[in-house]
C-alpha positions in Angstrom: 161.9 65.4 108.2 158.3 66.0 109.5 156.1 67.6 106.9 152.9 67.4 108.7 153.2 70.8 110.5 154.2 72.7 107.2 151.3 71.0 105.4 148.8 71.9 107.9 150.0 75.5 107.8 149.1 75.6 104.2 145.7 74.2 104.3 143.8 77.6 105.3 145.4 79.3 102.4 144.3 76.4 100.1 140.8 76.7 101.5 140.6 80.4 101.2 141.8 80.3 97.5 139.1 77.8 96.6 136.4 80.0 98.1 137.6 83.0 96.0 137.0 80.9 92.7 133.8 81.7 90.9 133.1 78.8 88.4 131.4 79.2 85.0 131.2 75.5 84.3 133.2 72.5 85.3 136.3 73.6 83.5 136.3 77.5 83.4 136.5 79.7 86.4 138.0 83.0 87.6 139.2 84.8 90.6 139.4 88.5 91.3 142.4 89.4 93.0 144.4 92.8 93.5 142.0 94.7 91.1 142.5 92.0 88.4 140.1 89.2 87.1 142.2 86.2 86.0 140.2 83.4 83.9 141.3 79.9 84.0 140.4 76.8 82.1 141.3 74.0 84.3 144.6 75.3 85.7 145.8 77.3 82.8 145.2 81.0 82.8 143.4 82.3 79.6 142.9 86.2 80.4 144.3 88.7 82.9 142.0 91.8 82.7 142.0 94.9 85.1 138.5 95.0 86.9 138.3 98.7 85.9 139.0 97.9 82.1 135.2 97.6 81.2 135.8 97.0 77.4 138.1 94.2 77.8 135.7 92.6 80.5 133.2 92.6 77.9 135.7 91.4 75.2 136.4 88.3 77.4 132.7 87.6 78.0 132.1 87.6 74.2 135.3 85.7 73.7 134.3 83.0 76.0 131.0 82.4 74.3 132.5 82.6 70.7 135.0 80.1 71.7 132.3 78.0 73.1 134.0 77.5 76.5 130.8 78.6 78.3 127.2 79.3 77.6 125.4 82.7 77.6 123.9 81.7 80.8 126.9 80.5 82.6 128.9 83.7 81.6 126.0 86.0 82.9 125.5 84.1 86.0 129.4 84.5 86.9 130.0 88.0 85.4 126.7 89.6 86.7 124.9 90.8 83.7 122.0 89.4 82.0 121.5 87.4 78.8 120.0 90.3 76.9 123.2 92.3 77.5 125.4 89.5 76.7 123.5 89.1 73.4 123.8 92.9 72.7 127.6 92.9 73.3 127.9 89.8 70.8 126.1 91.7 68.2 127.9 95.0 68.7 131.2 93.3 68.7 130.3 91.3 65.5 129.2 94.7 63.9 131.9 97.2 65.0 134.7 95.2 66.7 136.0 96.1 70.0 134.7 99.7 69.4 131.3 98.5 69.7 132.0 97.4 73.2 132.8 100.9 74.4 130.1 102.0 76.9 127.8 104.8 75.6 127.6 107.9 77.9 124.7 107.3 80.3 122.3 110.2 81.4 120.9 108.4 84.3 122.3 107.4 87.8 125.7 106.3 87.6 126.2 102.7 88.9 127.0 102.8 92.6 128.9 99.4 92.8 131.5 98.0 90.5 131.2 94.7 88.7 133.0 92.6 91.4 130.6 94.1 94.1 127.6 93.6 91.9 128.8 90.0 91.5 129.0 89.7 95.4 125.5 91.1 95.7 124.1 88.5 93.0 125.8 85.7 95.1 124.5 87.0 98.4 121.0 87.3 96.9 120.9 83.7 95.6 122.1 82.5 99.0 119.1 84.2 100.6 120.8 87.2 102.4 118.5 90.1 103.0 118.9 93.6 101.7 119.6 95.0 105.0 122.3 92.4 105.8 124.1 93.1 102.3 123.9 96.8 103.0 125.5 96.3 106.4 128.2 94.0 104.9 129.0 96.9 102.2 128.3 99.7 104.5 126.0 101.2 102.0 122.2 102.1 102.1 119.6 99.6 101.5 118.3 101.9 98.6 121.5 101.2 96.8 121.0 97.4 97.2 117.6 97.6 95.9 118.6 99.7 93.0 121.6 97.3 92.1 119.0 94.1 92.5 116.7 95.9 90.1 119.5 96.6 87.6 120.8 93.1 88.0 117.0 91.8 87.1 116.8 90.2 90.5 113.5 90.1 92.5 112.4 88.4 95.6 109.6 86.0 95.4 106.4 87.1 97.2 104.6 84.6 99.3 101.0 83.7 98.7 98.6 86.6 99.6 96.2 86.0 102.4 92.6 86.7 102.0 91.4 89.5 104.4 88.6 88.4 106.7 85.9 90.8 107.5 86.1 92.5 110.7 83.3 90.7 112.7 83.1 93.0 116.1 81.6 96.1 114.1 78.6 94.1 112.6 76.4 93.6 115.7 76.9 97.1 116.8 75.8 98.5 113.5 72.7 96.2 113.3 71.9 97.2 116.8 71.8 100.9 115.6 69.7 100.1 112.6 67.2 98.2 114.6 66.7 101.0 117.2 65.8 103.5 114.5 62.3 103.2 112.9 61.3 104.9 109.6 60.4 108.5 110.2 62.3 109.0 113.4 65.1 111.6 113.5 68.6 110.0 114.0 69.5 108.9 117.6 71.0 111.3 120.0 69.7 114.2 118.0 65.8 114.1 118.2 65.3 115.3 121.8 67.4 118.4 121.0 65.7 119.1 117.8 62.2 118.7 119.2 63.1 120.9 122.3 64.5 123.5 120.0 61.6 123.6 117.9 59.3 123.6 120.8 61.3 126.6 122.2 61.0 128.5 118.9 57.3 128.0 118.6 56.8 129.2 122.2 59.0 132.4 121.5 57.1 132.9 118.2 53.8 132.7 120.0 54.9 135.3 122.7 56.3 137.6 120.0 53.1 137.3 117.9 51.0 138.3 120.9 52.9 141.2 121.9 53.3 142.4 118.3 49.4 141.8 117.6 48.3 143.7 120.8 50.4 146.7 119.8 49.0 146.6 116.4 45.6 146.6 117.4 46.1 149.4 119.9 47.4 151.5 117.2 44.5 150.8 115.0 41.8 151.5 117.6 43.7 154.8 118.5 
């Protein structure tokens, strides 16, 4: 019996399954499938939690850390939260048990993406995908991607700033204007009009004074 054709038909399915796995380390990994997160150690399933069950997802993160199956950094990188959040869950669980993992009512903007989608955003960001590309893939606005990255504590590295060079073309023109004006002269372009207006005013004043003076003398002599 020729089994080559049957084996080749299975290869794409095996490759796709491998791509869906998210590794915490060399022995612990999980896959999100049909609304469930299934955590494995080697090939043995450890936890099977609905993605919508926030409390038990937090409990799994704490349990992996307490059982020393993964470090805080490994759990945070795979699950999509930061180390300070993981440490807070561990403190709350140690103090109040599972009740300490119940989310408090938030007064701010509700999260726009679920944990699985946030994990995808984190992986795309680490792969170098732009905000616009991520927004297009998820069919949401770039503002939602920016808020998600900020909530996850992810920021893009800015390149070295380039020093701005002075604009050289304006300097000769400014020097030419300064050199053409000597101390005591009126501003360029306005001296002729000012002097002309002053001369006109003096001439008008002279004529008015002459006429007025004549009339006044005439009245006195009369």
